[in-house]
C-alpha positions in Angstrom: 100.9 208.5 238.4 102.6 210.7 241.2 101.0 214.1 240.7 104.6 215.4 241.0 106.0 213.4 238.3 103.2 214.5 236.0 103.9 218.3 237.0 107.6 217.6 236.0 106.6 216.0 232.6 103.8 218.4 231.8 105.9 221.5 232.6 109.4 220.8 232.4 109.9 218.3 229.8 109.0 220.8 226.9 111.4 223.4 227.6 114.3 220.9 228.5 113.6 219.4 225.0 113.6 222.9 223.2 117.0 223.6 224.8 118.6 220.6 224.1 117.3 220.4 220.6 118.5 223.9 219.9 121.8 223.3 221.5 122.3 220.1 219.5 121.4 221.7 216.4 123.5 224.8 216.9 126.7 222.6 217.5 125.9 220.4 214.3 125.8 223.5 212.2 129.0 225.1 213.8 130.8 221.9 213.0 130.3 221.9 209.2 133.4 222.4 207.1 133.2 225.5 204.9 130.4 226.7 206.9 130.4 230.4 205.9 130.8 229.4 202.4 127.5 227.2 202.5 125.8 229.4 204.4 126.3 232.1 201.9 125.2 229.9 199.0 122.2 229.0 201.0 121.5 232.8 201.9 122.0 233.8 198.3 119.5 231.3 197.1 116.8 233.1 199.3 117.4 236.0 196.8 115.7 233.7 193.8 112.3 233.3 193.8 112.9 229.4 193.4 114.8 229.5 196.8 111.5 230.9 198.3 109.3 228.4 196.4 111.5 225.6 198.3 110.8 227.3 201.8 107.1 227.5 200.8 106.7 223.8 199.9 107.9 223.0 203.5 104.6 223.0 205.0 103.0 221.7 202.1 105.3 218.6 202.8 104.8 218.4 206.3 100.8 219.1 205.6 100.7 216.2 203.5 102.2 213.9 206.7 99.6 215.8 208.8 96.7 214.9 206.5 97.9 211.4 206.3 98.2 211.0 209.9 94.9 212.7 210.2 93.5 209.7 208.2 95.3 207.3 210.0 94.2 208.4 213.5 90.2 208.1 212.2 89.4 205.0 213.6 90.7 206.2 217.1 89.6 209.7 217.4 88.8 212.6 215.1 91.9 215.2 215.2 91.6 218.4 213.5 94.1 219.2 210.9 95.9 221.9 212.8 96.4 219.5 215.8 97.7 216.9 213.7 100.0 219.4 211.9 101.4 220.4 215.7 101.5 216.5 216.5 103.8 216.0 213.4 106.1 218.6 214.0 106.2 217.9 217.7 107.2 214.5 216.5 109.8 215.8 214.0 111.6 218.0 217.0 112.0 214.7 219.4 113.0 212.6 216.2 116.1 214.8 215.9 117.5 213.5 219.0 116.6 209.7 218.4 118.2 206.9 216.3 116.5 206.5 212.8 113.7 208.7 213.5 112.3 206.5 216.1 111.1 209.6 218.4 108.4 210.9 216.1 106.3 208.4 217.7 106.5 209.7 221.1 106.0 213.3 219.9 102.9 212.7 217.9 101.1 210.5 220.6 101.5 213.6 223.1 98.6 215.0 221.0 96.5 212.0 221.6 94.2 211.0 224.3 96.1 209.2 227.2 93.6 205.8 226.7 94.6 205.7 222.9 98.3 206.3 222.7 99.4 202.8 222.6 97.1 201.9 219.9 98.0 205.4 218.0 101.6 204.3 217.8 100.6 201.2 216.2 98.7 203.3 213.3 101.8 205.6 213.0 103.8 202.9 212.2 101.5 201.9 209.6 101.9 205.0 208.0 105.8 205.1 208.4 105.4 201.5 206.4 103.8 203.2 203.7 106.3 206.0 203.4 109.4 203.7 203.8 107.6 201.3 201.1 107.4 204.3 198.8 111.0 205.3 199.3 112.4 201.5 198.6 110.0 201.4 195.4 111.3 204.4 193.7 114.8 204.1 194.9 115.2 200.5 193.4 113.4 201.9 190.0 116.0 204.7 190.3 118.9 202.2 190.7 117.6 200.1 187.5 117.2 203.2 185.4 120.7 204.4 186.2 122.4 201.0 185.5 120.6 200.5 182.1 119.9 204.2 180.4 123.3 204.4 178.6 123.5 208.4 179.5 123.6 207.3 183.3 125.1 204.1 183.2 128.8 204.9 182.6 129.1 207.1 185.8 126.8 204.8 188.0 129.1 201.8 187.6 131.7 204.1 189.3 129.6 203.4 192.5 130.5 200.9 195.3 129.4 197.4 194.1 126.8 197.2 196.5 124.6 200.0 195.2 124.6 197.9 192.0 124.4 194.5 193.3 123.3 193.8 197.0 121.1 197.0 197.7 118.9 196.8 194.8 118.0 193.0 195.9 117.5 193.9 199.5 115.6 197.0 198.7 113.4 195.0 196.1 112.6 192.3 198.5 111.9 194.8 201.5 109.5 196.9 199.3 107.6 193.6 198.4 107.4 192.3 202.0 106.2 195.8 203.3 103.5 195.9 200.5 102.5 192.9 201.5 102.2 193.6 205.3 100.6 197.1 204.7 97.6 195.8 202.1 97.1 192.7 204.0 97.3 193.7 207.7 93.8 192.1 208.6 95.3 188.7 207.4 98.7 189.1 209.4 96.8 190.0 212.5 94.5 186.7 212.0 97.8 184.7 211.7 99.3 186.3 214.9 95.8 185.8 216.8 96.6 182.1 216.6 99.6 182.2 218.9 99.2 182.8 222.6 102.2 184.9 222.8 101.1 187.3 220.5 97.5 187.8 221.5 98.3 190.7 224.0 100.1 192.5 221.1 97.3 192.0 218.9 95.0 193.8 221.4 97.2 197.0 221.1 97.7 196.9 216.7 94.1 195.3 216.1 92.9 199.1 215.1 95.0 198.5 211.9 92.4 196.2 210.9 89.8 199.0 210.8 91.3 200.4 207.5 89.7 199.3 204.3 91.6 198.9 201.2 90.4 202.3 199.6 91.7 204.0 202.9 95.1 202.2 202.6 95.3 203.2 198.9 94.4 207.0 200.0 97.5 206.9 202.8 99.8 205.3 200.3 99.0 208.1 197.5 99.9 210.6 200.4 103.1 208.8 200.7 103.7 208.9 197.3 102.8 212.5 197.2 105.0 213.9 199.6 108.0 211.9 198.4 107.4 213.7 195.1 107.3 217.1 197.1 111.0 216.0 198.6 112.3 215.3 195.3 111.2 218.4 193.5 112.1 220.7 196.5 115.4 219.2 196.2 115.7 219.4 192.2 114.8 223.2 192.8 117.4 223.9 195.2 120.1 221.9 192.9 118.9 224.4 190.4 119.4 227.3 192.5 122.9 226.2 193.6 123.9 226.0 190.1 124.2 222.2 189.9 123.9 221.1 186.3 122.1 217.8 186.0 119.5 216.9 183.5 116.1 216.8 184.8 115.1 213.3 184.5 118.5 212.3 185.5 118.6 214.1 188.8 115.2 212.9 189.6 116.3 209.6 189.5 119.4 210.1 191.2 117.8 211.6 194.0 115.4 208.6 194.3 118.9 206.5 194.8 119.9 209.4 197.5 116.8 208.9 199.5 117.0 205.3 199.3 120.7 205.2 200.8 119.5 207.7 203.7 116.8 205.3 204.7 119.2 202.4 204.9 121.7 204.4 206.7 121.8 204.3 210.3 121.7 207.9 211.7 120.8 210.0 214.8 118.4 213.0 213.6 120.7 215.6 214.6 124.0 214.2 213.7 122.5 213.3 210.1 123.9 216.1 208.1 127.5 214.8 207.5 125.8 211.2 206.3 123.6 213.4 203.9 126.5 215.6 202.8 128.6 212.5 202.3 126.1 210.7 200.4 125.1 213.5 198.1 128.6 214.1 197.0 129.2 210.2 196.2 126.0 210.1 194.3 125.3 213.4 192.7 129.0 213.8 192.3 129.0 211.4 189.8 127.1 213.8 187.5 128.3 217.1 188.5 131.6 218.4 189.8 130.0 221.4 191.7 130.7 219.8 194.9 130.2 223.0 197.0 126.8 223.1 195.3 125.6 219.9 196.0 126.8 220.2 199.9 124.9 223.7 199.8 121.9 222.2 198.3 122.0 219.2 201.0 122.4 221.9 203.9 119.7 224.0 202.9 117.3 220.8 202.4 118.2 220.0 205.8 117.6 223.4 207.3 114.1 223.6 205.8 112.9 220.0 205.9 114.4 219.0 209.4 115.7 221.8 211.4 112.9 224.3 210.9 110.1 222.1 211.4 112.0 220.7 214.4 112.3 223.9 215.9 108.6 224.8 215.5 107.7 221.5 216.9 109.7 221.9 219.8 107.9 225.3 220.6 104.5 223.4 220.2 105.8 220.8 222.6 106.2 223.7 225.1 102.4 224.0 225.4 101.5 220.2 225.7 100.2 218.8 228.9 101.3 214.9 228.4 99.8 213.6 231.3 96.4 214.7 233.1 97.0 216.0 236.3 94.0 214.7 238.1 
């Protein structure tokens, strides 16, 4: 690659991403209805120890994801935890500018040796499959819980029919297929190898066959643990915002919320309106504190997505994307 192009990628792309991301987030925030009221509620949450607990759980959330990615990268290269953490946050920053968070792959591979970057994408996708499978499984269980538990079922019936009929079927089938793919990667690779058209692809994704069943279970468990951190953060912030929903009920309602979010097509920095609409439609069935629900959603978005994205964009400033020699 031309040296001047490498210089541009190394020293120009990072600052541009930081400026674009910061401006996009700023515009997204100031366009929110009732922004002053929501912001005031979020600021008031910081006066509560529980509010600070939610913030303190943010590095735990992304730390679990960093540990998972470190395990995923082990067959390719040994990455220190701190470097993995920076890579994950860098991915978080770029994903705010791309549809359905596909940009996280581009952000993470900047911290990988050039010769390993294509194969690093395949193991990163493997990790995303485990996280998606957990969300689908928990969301599907949540739908059945809300459908058949008397205290929840009456309200749940007010949701659109798709959430009661079509989505449980789609999510159940999708979760099963993802589990079969995740825990049987070697089988699928063997099948693809028989077709000449896929052989060049197999060369790049064959690294996924290096994982033992025990390692895959560890990665799957880390995905589940991270999902539980997401739920716990939201439960605490709902309590801080005085959204009165019983603990068990709110847990399963939130699993449904996250299921809807993974199914909804979004671009990272325009995700907040979708989140706000979905949270009010689902959580609003069990609480009339709409403003509290919206404030909690706004707070989770700021803590779990905006803050990590801004930190990640700063990390990108110091990354050399291409070797200059």
